PyMOL CGO cylinders between C-alpha atoms (Angstrom):
from pymol import cmd
from pymol.cgo import CYLINDER

trace = [
    CYLINDER, -0.15, 0.01, -0.19, 2.91, 2.46, 0.77, 0.3, 1, 1, 1, 1, 1, 1,
    CYLINDER, 2.91, 2.46, 0.77, 3.62, 2.26, -3.06, 0.3, 1, 1, 1, 1, 1, 1,
    CYLINDER, 3.62, 2.26, -3.06, 0.75, 2.81, -4.08, 0.3, 1, 1, 1, 1, 1, 1,
    CYLINDER, 0.75, 2.81, -4.08, 0.55, 6.16, -1.83, 0.3, 1, 1, 1, 1, 1, 1,
    CYLINDER, 0.55, 6.16, -1.83, 3.79, 6.96, -3.21, 0.3, 1, 1, 1, 1, 1, 1,
    CYLINDER, 3.79, 6.96, -3.21, 3.21, 6.84, -7.04, 0.3, 1, 1, 1, 1, 1, 1,
    CYLINDER, 3.21, 6.84, -7.04, -0.56, 8.44, -6.73, 0.3, 1, 1, 1, 1, 1, 1,
    CYLINDER, -0.56, 8.44, -6.73, 1.43, 11.25, -4.64, 0.3, 1, 1, 1, 1, 1, 1,
    CYLINDER, 1.43, 11.25, -4.64, 4.44, 11.41, -6.94, 0.3, 1, 1, 1, 1, 1, 1,
    CYLINDER, 4.44, 11.41, -6.94, 1.58, 11.99, -10.16, 0.3, 1, 1, 1, 1, 1, 1,
    CYLINDER, 1.58, 11.99, -10.16, -0.11, 14.45, -7.94, 0.3, 1, 1, 1, 1, 1, 1,
    CYLINDER, -0.11, 14.45, -7.94, 3.33, 16.30, -7.00, 0.3, 1, 1, 1, 1, 1, 1,
    CYLINDER, 3.33, 16.30, -7.00, 4.78, 16.29, -10.39, 0.3, 1, 1, 1, 1, 1, 1,
    CYLINDER, 4.78, 16.29, -10.39, 1.31, 17.25, -12.16, 0.3, 1, 1, 1, 1, 1, 1,
    CYLINDER, 1.31, 17.25, -12.16, 0.82, 20.44, -9.69, 0.3, 1, 1, 1, 1, 1, 1,
    CYLINDER, 0.82, 20.44, -9.69, 4.69, 21.26, -10.05, 0.3, 1, 1, 1, 1, 1, 1,
    CYLINDER, 4.69, 21.26, -10.05, 4.19, 21.23, -13.88, 0.3, 1, 1, 1, 1, 1, 1,
    CYLINDER, 4.19, 21.23, -13.88, 0.65, 23.39, -13.79, 0.3, 1, 1, 1, 1, 1, 1,
    CYLINDER, 0.65, 23.39, -13.79, 2.82, 25.81, -11.52, 0.3, 1, 1, 1, 1, 1, 1,
    CYLINDER, 2.82, 25.81, -11.52, 5.48, 26.23, -13.84, 0.3, 1, 1, 1, 1, 1, 1,
    CYLINDER, 5.48, 26.23, -13.84, 3.17, 27.21, -16.58, 0.3, 1, 1, 1, 1, 1, 1,
    CYLINDER, 3.17, 27.21, -16.58, 1.63, 29.83, -14.10, 0.3, 1, 1, 1, 1, 1, 1,
    CYLINDER, 1.63, 29.83, -14.10, 4.56, 31.28, -13.03, 0.3, 1, 1, 1, 1, 1, 1,
    CYLINDER, 4.56, 31.28, -13.03, 6.40, 33.12, -15.81, 0.3, 1, 1, 1, 1, 1, 1,
    CYLINDER, 6.40, 33.12, -15.81, 10.02, 33.36, -15.85, 0.3, 1, 1, 1, 1, 1, 1,
    CYLINDER, 10.02, 33.36, -15.85, 11.29, 36.76, -14.24, 0.3, 1, 1, 1, 1, 1, 1,
    CYLINDER, 11.29, 36.76, -14.24, 13.38, 37.63, -17.33, 0.3, 1, 1, 1, 1, 1, 1,
    CYLINDER, 13.38, 37.63, -17.33, 15.01, 41.44, -16.53, 0.3, 1, 1, 1, 1, 1, 1,
    CYLINDER, 15.01, 41.44, -16.53, 17.02, 39.56, -13.33, 0.3, 1, 1, 1, 1, 1, 1,
    CYLINDER, 17.02, 39.56, -13.33, 17.55, 36.14, -14.85, 0.3, 1, 1, 1, 1, 1, 1,
    CYLINDER, 17.55, 36.14, -14.85, 15.76, 34.70, -11.95, 0.3, 1, 1, 1, 1, 1, 1,
    CYLINDER, 15.76, 34.70, -11.95, 13.74, 31.01, -11.96, 0.3, 1, 1, 1, 1, 1, 1,
    CYLINDER, 13.74, 31.01, -11.96, 11.05, 32.42, -10.13, 0.3, 1, 1, 1, 1, 1, 1,
    CYLINDER, 11.05, 32.42, -10.13, 8.80, 29.09, -10.75, 0.3, 1, 1, 1, 1, 1, 1,
    CYLINDER, 8.80, 29.09, -10.75, 11.27, 26.81, -9.66, 0.3, 1, 1, 1, 1, 1, 1,
    CYLINDER, 11.27, 26.81, -9.66, 12.31, 28.64, -6.74, 0.3, 1, 1, 1, 1, 1, 1,
    CYLINDER, 12.31, 28.64, -6.74, 8.14, 29.60, -5.64, 0.3, 1, 1, 1, 1, 1, 1,
    CYLINDER, 8.14, 29.60, -5.64, 7.60, 25.55, -6.45, 0.3, 1, 1, 1, 1, 1, 1,
    CYLINDER, 7.60, 25.55, -6.45, 10.48, 24.53, -3.81, 0.3, 1, 1, 1, 1, 1, 1,
    CYLINDER, 10.48, 24.53, -3.81, 9.97, 27.30, -1.09, 0.3, 1, 1, 1, 1, 1, 1,
    CYLINDER, 9.97, 27.30, -1.09, 6.19, 25.78, -1.17, 0.3, 1, 1, 1, 1, 1, 1,
    CYLINDER, 6.19, 25.78, -1.17, 7.83, 22.37, -0.52, 0.3, 1, 1, 1, 1, 1, 1,
    CYLINDER, 7.83, 22.37, -0.52, 9.61, 23.04, 2.19, 0.3, 1, 1, 1, 1, 1, 1,
    CYLINDER, 9.61, 23.04, 2.19, 6.75, 24.59, 4.35, 0.3, 1, 1, 1, 1, 1, 1,
    CYLINDER, 6.75, 24.59, 4.35, 4.85, 22.07, 3.53, 0.3, 1, 1, 1, 1, 1, 1,
    CYLINDER, 4.85, 22.07, 3.53, 7.01, 18.98, 4.46, 0.3, 1, 1, 1, 1, 1, 1,
    CYLINDER, 7.01, 18.98, 4.46, 8.22, 21.39, 7.36, 0.3, 1, 1, 1, 1, 1, 1,
    CYLINDER, 8.22, 21.39, 7.36, 4.23, 21.65, 8.37, 0.3, 1, 1, 1, 1, 1, 1,
    CYLINDER, 4.23, 21.65, 8.37, 3.38, 17.87, 7.49, 0.3, 1, 1, 1, 1, 1, 1,
    CYLINDER, 3.38, 17.87, 7.49, 6.43, 17.00, 9.32, 0.3, 1, 1, 1, 1, 1, 1,
    CYLINDER, 6.43, 17.00, 9.32, 5.00, 18.64, 12.85, 0.3, 1, 1, 1, 1, 1, 1,
    CYLINDER, 5.00, 18.64, 12.85, 1.78, 18.03, 12.02, 0.3, 1, 1, 1, 1, 1, 1,
    CYLINDER, 1.78, 18.03, 12.02, 0.97, 14.82, 10.89, 0.3, 1, 1, 1, 1, 1, 1,
    CYLINDER, 0.97, 14.82, 10.89, 4.25, 12.68, 10.40, 0.3, 1, 1, 1, 1, 1, 1,
    CYLINDER, 4.25, 12.68, 10.40, 3.92, 11.23, 13.79, 0.3, 1, 1, 1, 1, 1, 1,
    CYLINDER, 3.92, 11.23, 13.79, 0.16, 10.45, 13.76, 0.3, 1, 1, 1, 1, 1, 1,
    CYLINDER, 0.16, 10.45, 13.76, -0.76, 6.93, 14.06, 0.3, 1, 1, 1, 1, 1, 1,
    CYLINDER, -0.76, 6.93, 14.06, -4.42, 7.47, 13.23, 0.3, 1, 1, 1, 1, 1, 1,
    CYLINDER, -4.42, 7.47, 13.23, -3.28, 8.67, 9.70, 0.3, 1, 1, 1, 1, 1, 1,
    CYLINDER, -3.28, 8.67, 9.70, -2.12, 5.86, 8.15, 0.3, 1, 1, 1, 1, 1, 1,
    CYLINDER, -2.12, 5.86, 8.15, 1.51, 5.17, 7.01, 0.3, 1, 1, 1, 1, 1, 1,
    CYLINDER, 1.51, 5.17, 7.01, 0.82, 4.99, 3.73, 0.3, 1, 1, 1, 1, 1, 1,
    CYLINDER, 0.82, 4.99, 3.73, -1.42, 8.18, 3.28, 0.3, 1, 1, 1, 1, 1, 1,
    CYLINDER, -1.42, 8.18, 3.28, 1.56, 9.54, 5.31, 0.3, 1, 1, 1, 1, 1, 1,
    CYLINDER, 1.56, 9.54, 5.31, 4.47, 8.41, 3.12, 0.3, 1, 1, 1, 1, 1, 1,
    CYLINDER, 4.47, 8.41, 3.12, 2.03, 9.33, -0.03, 0.3, 1, 1, 1, 1, 1, 1,
    CYLINDER, 2.03, 9.33, -0.03, 2.36, 12.69, 1.43, 0.3, 1, 1, 1, 1, 1, 1,
    CYLINDER, 2.36, 12.69, 1.43, 5.52, 13.67, 2.13, 0.3, 1, 1, 1, 1, 1, 1,
    CYLINDER, 5.52, 13.67, 2.13, 8.17, 11.29, -0.55, 0.3, 1, 1, 1, 1, 1, 1,
    CYLINDER, 8.17, 11.29, -0.55, 5.52, 11.11, -3.00, 0.3, 1, 1, 1, 1, 1, 1,
    CYLINDER, 5.52, 11.11, -3.00, 3.80, 14.38, -3.55, 0.3, 1, 1, 1, 1, 1, 1,
    CYLINDER, 3.80, 14.38, -3.55, 6.11, 16.66, -1.70, 0.3, 1, 1, 1, 1, 1, 1,
    CYLINDER, 6.11, 16.66, -1.70, 9.04, 14.42, -2.96, 0.3, 1, 1, 1, 1, 1, 1,
    CYLINDER, 9.04, 14.42, -2.96, 7.83, 14.93, -6.64, 0.3, 1, 1, 1, 1, 1, 1,
    CYLINDER, 7.83, 14.93, -6.64, 6.42, 18.66, -6.23, 0.3, 1, 1, 1, 1, 1, 1,
    CYLINDER, 6.42, 18.66, -6.23, 9.89, 20.17, -5.60, 0.3, 1, 1, 1, 1, 1, 1,
    CYLINDER, 9.89, 20.17, -5.60, 13.28, 19.73, -7.37, 0.3, 1, 1, 1, 1, 1, 1,
    CYLINDER, 13.28, 19.73, -7.37, 16.59, 19.96, -6.07, 0.3, 1, 1, 1, 1, 1, 1,
    CYLINDER, 16.59, 19.96, -6.07, 17.90, 18.76, -9.66, 0.3, 1, 1, 1, 1, 1, 1,
    CYLINDER, 17.90, 18.76, -9.66, 16.34, 21.36, -11.55, 0.3, 1, 1, 1, 1, 1, 1,
    CYLINDER, 16.34, 21.36, -11.55, 17.36, 24.17, -9.56, 0.3, 1, 1, 1, 1, 1, 1,
    CYLINDER, 17.36, 24.17, -9.56, 21.00, 22.99, -9.81, 0.3, 1, 1, 1, 1, 1, 1,
    CYLINDER, 21.00, 22.99, -9.81, 21.06, 22.84, -13.28, 0.3, 1, 1, 1, 1, 1, 1,
    CYLINDER, 21.06, 22.84, -13.28, 19.69, 26.60, -13.19, 0.3, 1, 1, 1, 1, 1, 1,
    CYLINDER, 19.69, 26.60, -13.19, 22.35, 27.61, -11.33, 0.3, 1, 1, 1, 1, 1, 1,
    CYLINDER, 22.35, 27.61, -11.33, 24.48, 26.25, -13.48, 0.3, 1, 1, 1, 1, 1, 1,
    CYLINDER, 24.48, 26.25, -13.48, 22.95, 27.81, -16.36, 0.3, 1, 1, 1, 1, 1, 1,
    CYLINDER, 22.95, 27.81, -16.36, 23.15, 31.38, -15.24, 0.3, 1, 1, 1, 1, 1, 1,
    CYLINDER, 23.15, 31.38, -15.24, 27.20, 30.40, -14.07, 0.3, 1, 1, 1, 1, 1, 1,
    CYLINDER, 27.20, 30.40, -14.07, 27.45, 29.48, -17.96, 0.3, 1, 1, 1, 1, 1, 1,
    CYLINDER, 27.45, 29.48, -17.96, 25.80, 32.40, -19.08, 0.3, 1, 1, 1, 1, 1, 1,
    CYLINDER, 25.80, 32.40, -19.08, 28.07, 34.39, -16.62, 0.3, 1, 1, 1, 1, 1, 1,
    CYLINDER, 28.07, 34.39, -16.62, 25.32, 35.80, -14.78, 0.3, 1, 1, 1, 1, 1, 1,
    CYLINDER, 25.32, 35.80, -14.78, 27.35, 34.97, -11.65, 0.3, 1, 1, 1, 1, 1, 1,
    CYLINDER, 27.35, 34.97, -11.65, 25.07, 37.46, -9.39, 0.3, 1, 1, 1, 1, 1, 1,
    CYLINDER, 25.07, 37.46, -9.39, 21.70, 36.09, -10.40, 0.3, 1, 1, 1, 1, 1, 1,
    CYLINDER, 21.70, 36.09, -10.40, 23.28, 32.79, -9.60, 0.3, 1, 1, 1, 1, 1, 1,
    CYLINDER, 23.28, 32.79, -9.60, 24.61, 33.71, -6.27, 0.3, 1, 1, 1, 1, 1, 1,
    CYLINDER, 24.61, 33.71, -6.27, 21.13, 35.33, -5.38, 0.3, 1, 1, 1, 1, 1, 1,
    CYLINDER, 21.13, 35.33, -5.38, 19.39, 32.64, -6.31, 0.3, 1, 1, 1, 1, 1, 1,
    CYLINDER, 19.39, 32.64, -6.31, 21.24, 30.48, -4.41, 0.3, 1, 1, 1, 1, 1, 1,
    CYLINDER, 21.24, 30.48, -4.41, 21.35, 31.93, -1.13, 0.3, 1, 1, 1, 1, 1, 1,
    CYLINDER, 21.35, 31.93, -1.13, 17.19, 32.31, -1.73, 0.3, 1, 1, 1, 1, 1, 1,
    CYLINDER, 17.19, 32.31, -1.73, 17.19, 29.36, -2.47, 0.3, 1, 1, 1, 1, 1, 1,
    CYLINDER, 17.19, 29.36, -2.47, 19.28, 28.14, 0.72, 0.3, 1, 1, 1, 1, 1, 1,
    CYLINDER, 19.28, 28.14, 0.72, 17.85, 30.63, 3.34, 0.3, 1, 1, 1, 1, 1, 1,
    CYLINDER, 17.85, 30.63, 3.34, 14.31, 30.76, 1.55, 0.3, 1, 1, 1, 1, 1, 1,
    CYLINDER, 14.31, 30.76, 1.55, 14.06, 27.03, 2.22, 0.3, 1, 1, 1, 1, 1, 1,
    CYLINDER, 14.06, 27.03, 2.22, 15.41, 26.90, 5.41, 0.3, 1, 1, 1, 1, 1, 1,
    CYLINDER, 15.41, 26.90, 5.41, 12.93, 29.48, 6.44, 0.3, 1, 1, 1, 1, 1, 1,
    CYLINDER, 12.93, 29.48, 6.44, 9.77, 27.64, 4.59, 0.3, 1, 1, 1, 1, 1, 1,
    CYLINDER, 9.77, 27.64, 4.59, 10.78, 24.86, 6.37, 0.3, 1, 1, 1, 1, 1, 1,
    CYLINDER, 10.78, 24.86, 6.37, 10.89, 26.17, 9.94, 0.3, 1, 1, 1, 1, 1, 1,
    CYLINDER, 10.89, 26.17, 9.94, 7.47, 27.95, 9.33, 0.3, 1, 1, 1, 1, 1, 1,
    CYLINDER, 7.47, 27.95, 9.33, 5.68, 24.93, 8.52, 0.3, 1, 1, 1, 1, 1, 1,
    CYLINDER, 5.68, 24.93, 8.52, 7.06, 23.41, 11.58, 0.3, 1, 1, 1, 1, 1, 1,
    CYLINDER, 7.06, 23.41, 11.58, 6.41, 26.46, 13.75, 0.3, 1, 1, 1, 1, 1, 1,
    CYLINDER, 6.41, 26.46, 13.75, 3.10, 26.43, 12.06, 0.3, 1, 1, 1, 1, 1, 1,
    CYLINDER, 3.10, 26.43, 12.06, 2.37, 22.49, 12.07, 0.3, 1, 1, 1, 1, 1, 1,
    CYLINDER, 2.37, 22.49, 12.07, 3.80, 22.47, 16.40, 0.3, 1, 1, 1, 1, 1, 1,
    CYLINDER, 3.80, 22.47, 16.40, 0.88, 25.18, 16.69, 0.3, 1, 1, 1, 1, 1, 1,
    CYLINDER, 0.88, 25.18, 16.69, -1.99, 23.44, 15.22, 0.3, 1, 1, 1, 1, 1, 1,
    CYLINDER, -1.99, 23.44, 15.22, -0.98, 20.06, 16.62, 0.3, 1, 1, 1, 1, 1, 1,
    CYLINDER, -0.98, 20.06, 16.62, -0.81, 22.23, 20.36, 0.3, 1, 1, 1, 1, 1, 1,
    CYLINDER, -0.81, 22.23, 20.36, -4.35, 23.40, 19.65, 0.3, 1, 1, 1, 1, 1, 1,
    CYLINDER, -4.35, 23.40, 19.65, -6.11, 20.00, 18.41, 0.3, 1, 1, 1, 1, 1, 1,
    CYLINDER, -6.11, 20.00, 18.41, -4.62, 18.80, 21.85, 0.3, 1, 1, 1, 1, 1, 1,
    CYLINDER, -4.62, 18.80, 21.85, -5.92, 21.92, 23.97, 0.3, 1, 1, 1, 1, 1, 1,
    CYLINDER, -5.92, 21.92, 23.97, -9.49, 21.54, 22.58, 0.3, 1, 1, 1, 1, 1, 1,
    CYLINDER, -9.49, 21.54, 22.58, -9.70, 17.65, 22.77, 0.3, 1, 1, 1, 1, 1, 1,
    CYLINDER, -9.70, 17.65, 22.77, -9.00, 17.64, 26.83, 0.3, 1, 1, 1, 1, 1, 1,
]
cmd.load_cgo(trace, "trace")
């Protein structure tokens, strides 16, 4: 059942990522790969939230938790595209946009994951208070 959850989640995540890449235009003025960056920030936030909120919730079947994390978020985010975009920027001698993209991705990803974790933990705490 876990493989089914991962496969189904992978399909959903890949389709969401492709749809987002079509919806967000490239910012050609500053050569910043905005669609990939936004996708990865959403993914970092979502995985942070998921990890804090439901990853250890035994009431939610493991195949669903794994399907959401590894399947949906894993196929939605893209480290390989990020890496190739940095290489492309460097190859085109666009050092400042490459550095900006690297820093915005690293710090933005960390911050997004942290915020997601905090929001998930906060919601978990509020739910625990309501049920007691």
